[in-house]
N, C-alpha and C positions, 0 to 999 in steps of 0.2 A: 142296656142292662146296668143296673148299679154299678157305681165303681168300687163298691166295698167288694162285689162279687169277682171283680175280676183281679184285684188283691188277691182274695182266697187262691183264684186260680193260680196266681204265678207262685205264692207260698207252695200249693200242690206239685206245680212242675219242678220246682228246687226239692221236694221231698222225693218226686219219681225220679229225678235225676240222680238223687245220690243214691237210689237203690236201682241204677240201671244195670246193673250185674245180675239182678235177680230176677226172679220171672213173678215178680211180686205186684200185682195192678191195686192193693188195698190202698184208698183212699181215692181212687179215679172218680172220677165226675162226669157228670153228662152237662156237653154242653150246648147242645142243640138236637131238633128233632123235627123231621120234615117227613109226615105221613110215618112209614115203620120204619125209616131210615134215622141212625143217631150216631153221632159226633161224640167221641169219648176224649177228656184230656189226653190220656196215655198215647192217642194216635197223633198228637201234636209233639211228644216229647222229640227231641234231637234236631227242630227246626229255628232254637232259636240261637243268636250267636252268643259264644261265651261271655262276653264282654257286654252283654246288653243289661240295662238297666231294670229295675222294675217297671218303671214307666216306659221303656219300650217294649218289654216284653208283652202290657197289657195291650200294646198297639199290634203290636204281632199276632196276638191270639185274638183280636178285635176283628183284624184284615182275615185271618184264615178262615173264621166262623161264618163272616159276610161273605167268604165266596165259597165255602162249602155249601152255607143253606141254598145260595143259587144253582149250583151245579146240581145239588140233589132234587132239588124244586124240577129242573129240565128233565133228569135221568127219572123220577117218577111220573112225569107227563110223556115222557118217549115209552115208557114201561106199560102207561096204560094206553097208549094208543097202538100197541102192536100190532100188524096184522095178523092175522088169525092163521096164516098159511106160514108164518114165519118162524125157522126151527133156529131159535137163537142155540142149543146146546150143538148143533150140526156145524153153525158158523164157527160157534167157538172152537169146536173140536178141528175143522178146518184151519181155521188161524192157528191153533196152536200146532198143526201138521206143518203148516208153511213156514211158520218160525223156525222150528226146529231143522226143516230141511233148508231151510237158509242159512242156517247159522252153520250147520255139517257143510255145505257148498262152500261157504268161507273159509272154513279151515282147510277143504281141499285147494282152494283157489291159493291160500297162502301160503301153502307148503310143497305144491306141485308146480304153478305157474313160475315160469323164466323172465322175469321184469327187464331183464338186458334187451336193450334194442340197439343193433349198431347201427350206422351210419348207412351201410350198403344194406340192410335190410329194410329200412326206412326209403331208401330212393327206390329199390326195386318193388318195393307195395305200393307206393306212389305210382311210379313209371307202370305199372301193369291196371291200373285204376285210374288215370286221370280223368277220364269223364265221369266220375263220381265228386270231382272237386270243383265243379263249374262257379265262378264267382256269380253272388245273388245281386251284387254292386260294385261299383266302378273302385279299385285300389289305386292308389301312387306310392311313389318312395320319393321322398323330398326331405329338405331341410324347413324348419317351421320353427320360429322364437315369438315368443309372446311376453314382452315387458311392460313395464307400468311407463305413463304417461305424466309428467314429463320423466325422460329417460335417463338412469344412472350413469355417469361417463359414457354419454352418448358418441362423442368422438371415437372413444376406444372402440365399442361397440361395431362403430360403423368402419373403422379400418379393417377390424377383424373379420368382418363378413365384406368386406370389398365387393367390387362388380365381377369378379369370377368365382373360381373356385375357392372355398375356405383352405387356407393353407397351414393357420396354425388352429387346428381342432381343439388341441390340450386348453391353447389358450381361450378358444371360444368357449369350449365346456366349462373352465373355471368363471368365467364372466356371470354364464347363465345359471350356475349353483348358484352364484351370489346375488342375482339381479333378477330373473326370468323368472315369471309366472309357470311358463311350460317352455321348454326346449326339446324338440325332438333332431337330434343329431346323428343317429345312425343311416347312412344313406342305403344299407342293405336292406333295414327293415321297410315292411308296407304297413299302410292305414289306408282307412277308407276313405274316399273323399270326404263324404257326407261328414266324417268327423273332423276333419282337419277345417272343414268349411264351417262345420258348426263354433269353431273357435275363433272366428274372423267376424267382423261386422257384416250384417245380413247381405246378400247380391255380392260379396266380395268374390267369391270363389266358386264356380258353378260347373259343372261337367259341358256348358257351353263356352265358357270364355276360360277354360283353362289353358287350351293353346295359345291365348293373347295374354295370359298373364303367368309364364311360365316361372317369371323371377318378378318381385317387387317387394318393395317396402311401404307401409301404411300406416297413419296413425288416425284413432279416434281422440273422443275427448278423456279417454282413460288408459289408453294401449296405444303399444306400437307393434307391426308385426313385421317379421321378416320371413318368407318364402322363396323357394328355391326347388324347382321342379326336377326331376331325374327320369321317371318311367310312370307308364299308366298300362293297366290291364284293366279291361271294358267289362261289362257284366257278360255273362255266358262264355267269359275264355276260361280256359285252365288256371286255376289258380297257382301261383309258385310252391313250391313245396316248402321255402321257409315260412309261407303265409299258414299253410295250411298243416304245418308240423305236429303241431301237439294233437289236432285232428287223426291225422294218419296213425299217431303213436296209441292212441285208446283205441281204434279200429283194430291195430295190431294185437292190442292186450285182449281185445273182446273176443276176438277168433279164438286166441291161445286159450282164454278162459272157458269157450265154448267147448273145444275139443278136450280140456282136462275133465269136465263134468261128463260130458256124453261118455269117455271112455272109462270113469268111474262108476257110473249107472251101469253101463255093460258089463263090466268087471263084477259087479257088487251082483247082478242080476245071476251071470253066469254061477258062480260060487253058491248062490242059495239054491239054484238048479240041482246042482250039483253034489248039495248035501241034503237035497230031499226036502227044504224047508217050504217048498211053496207046491200047493197045490191046485189043481183047476178043477171043478165039478160041473160038469153036462147040467145044462139049465133043462133038458128033458128028463133027468131022473127025480 
């Protein structure tokens, strides 16, 4: 469209904006039409940043119009090809009902579900259902550090890492905060073996060579790697609680929500029955 037209549109936007508190559509302008679908300037009001210049506003309007005509064209084609047996009114009604019900159920959940889960509850739930938490892949506990090569302050890192147990974990963590690209230094944490192996050069660490590579340092052209193995759980073994704690919490919450909603539905049904607001008519009548 001619640029003068878009300047006029911008002027009308500003005019409409100054009358935003009134139900006034005078000066409204048709911007685009696709078959019987029309886009008016008033429908774009409120979509412009307050600090936008006239040039910015023109660009915004053009972008919105282009997007609208594409969507309107697809919508028209979809409507034209509706199956004859598709009951749109019923679908809309069912969708509306579903939205209303979902919103109310969320209100019930927010008001009635206790979100506090104690460690005792967490442990008891896990212990009763351990066979639901079988591992799909091996997991390990380890230390793992990945630093650039050449390694900054390499002697300090080597001394902190040493050949046995890390004694000064605070100093090692401080070094890693400053220089490491990745540092996993929580001995109680579990990681998938695949995740750790993917951080190393290909073939460095696998399920087959883990036993022979329980501790190593290695470098390639870009990085140096430090690895120390503590423990492994194999595929199809029961996952440690610490590894699946979030999953267990979600399951507990899901069951609590389910109970709250089932009780609420039954209470509502019984109340409506007592108040004789429910009638059932025989299909034979």
